[in-house]
C-alpha positions, 0 to 999 in steps of 0.5 A: 500500500502506498499511503496518501498520508503519514502519521510519523509519531503515534502510540497505538501500542499503548494501553489506551488502545489495548482493546481496539488497536487493530480496529484503530490501525485499520481505520487509518489504513482505510483512510490512506494513512501509514504510521509509526508506533513509537516505543517509550520503554522496553514494554511499549517498544516490544509492543510496537514491534509486535504490531508492526510484524502483525501488519507485515504487508502494510505501512505500519512501522515501529521505533524502539527506545527509552523516553527521558521520563522513564529514567526516573520513577518519580517523574513518570506521569502517564497512566496510558502507557504500558509499564507492566514488567519494567515499571515506571523507570528502567536502565537502558539495556543496549543489547536488548534494544539493539536486538529489537532495533535490528527488526526490519520493521523498526525505522528509528531509535526513540522516543529518546531525548530530554524532558525537564518539564516535570523534574523534581528533587535533585534536578541536576542528577536527573538531567545528567541521567537523561543526557547519559541515556540519550547519548547511549541511544545516539550511539545505538542509532549510529551503530545500526545506521537508523535515525533518531526519534527525538522528544524534547520539552523545556530542554532545547538548548541542552538538547542542541548542545548534546547533539552538537557534542556528539555530531560525529555520531549522527547519521547522514539523515540524523532523525526527527524532532517530534512535536517541535515546540522550540524557538525559530532559532532552535529550529534553525540549529536543528535543521542545520544538523539535518533533522526533520520535524513533525507537527501534530494536532495542536497546530489545528487550534493554536497559532503558536507554531505557524511561524516555525512551520512557515520558516522550515523548508517544506522538505523537512516537515512531517505530520504526526498525531502523538495519539492518544494525546492532543486530538486535533480539531474537530476531535477535541475531547476525544481520544486521538488516533492515527486517522486524524492526522489528515486534519493536521495535514489540512492545517499544514497546507493552510499555514504553508499556503499550498494546495492540500493535494500537493502537501500530502504527497510531499509529506509522504516523500519526506517521511520516506526519506527521513526514515529510510522507508521504501513503500 
């Protein structure tokens, strides 16, 4: 199946979809939407791979990685996740994640990065732990030649510093900055490093991101839902799902001032390039 749209960052592998993940994914596929389920720790990464294998012939892919909020138990906050065997926090196990990453359906390492939004207690120690785990995943991505799927919240200066310090380990196409929420200057620095950027449902009801969307080269822009979170208009108040990425693409077309049909194809091409996918 050649998708007409692409949700480059979604979570149908989380507990929020445990009862209807298959129906949810089939709704997306029926709407012409391909997707990548994003791992956030061992359990959710494994589940993303399992689902990708289940949809063997369809554009359903996975990432594997350890989210920064899973590096300390007291900063974990999301009941929607599957934190069953590993609990709220875990240590990064290189060999375990590498084994999962080598699956041909796995297209990136992450969701990894830095998140200082909810830090409490000894914040310096926690920041160092997050950075250490992030760098370990940069090294894994370099080792197996797959891009990064990066999460960053309230830590863009530190994220850029870590990436620049490890610039020699970045692949030619280094990866994706998911849910880009930094400044235009930060976006430029990340673009200069070769990164792509996803935008999600928030752009359909907030105008804070319009300037960056217009500023970035169209060749670097992707669409996402981050489902089950942040549903786009007109689905506010409902659980988000991959099929709703179409509303995000409509808004991207409006902000960029280009025809909807034109931007659809461009975003799919960008996604294929960023994640080394051959549809």
